[in-house]
C-alpha angles and dihedrals in degrees: 000000000000134000115309115266116263119240128205109276096030113136114244116189095207092053094050110101116229115266110262128216106279119236121233100244125210129018113319110230101178142346125208122191114236133183088245096044131285135328106220125193117197143167114229145150130240119192088344094307118118122228142162117236133197114192138165112236116198128202114247126216088263090060095250125120121246128189115252127211089252109099148088138229125211123203115231090242088059096050095093091055092044093050090048090051092048092048089051090050089050091052092048092047090049091055096251117144113269107245122181109274116262116261110270115233089219110050116222110276094018121128114273114247117272127184088269097053102021116138115251094233133044111271115261093241091055092048090052091047093051091047091051092049091049091052091051093050091057 
């Protein structure tokens, strides 16, 4: 008896192409050096839906970076809540008293604003963010 007959869909090691260097998809927002590689933040789309991703990329033995399983993605409709949480963390880390977070104009899980239902004014969290960035720039 010889080797069993191969069927369509069977995995064959010799026919599997070598894994190429993955491309960093989306628009890179920031990169932070880490002892175990890099923390990369990017803006991307999946099945037509936008999101922000933070992922650890580790250096392989060939010197190239590869994405690890460690990471998160944040839906655009969640960004206001995430920014508010990060601002709160910044205040706590800076030694400021921990006040209750400001009410978010877009409740968690609510539909993100579109031209039809967009608020008339800029959300409070975005106004605070812009003011903080202006102070840092000088």
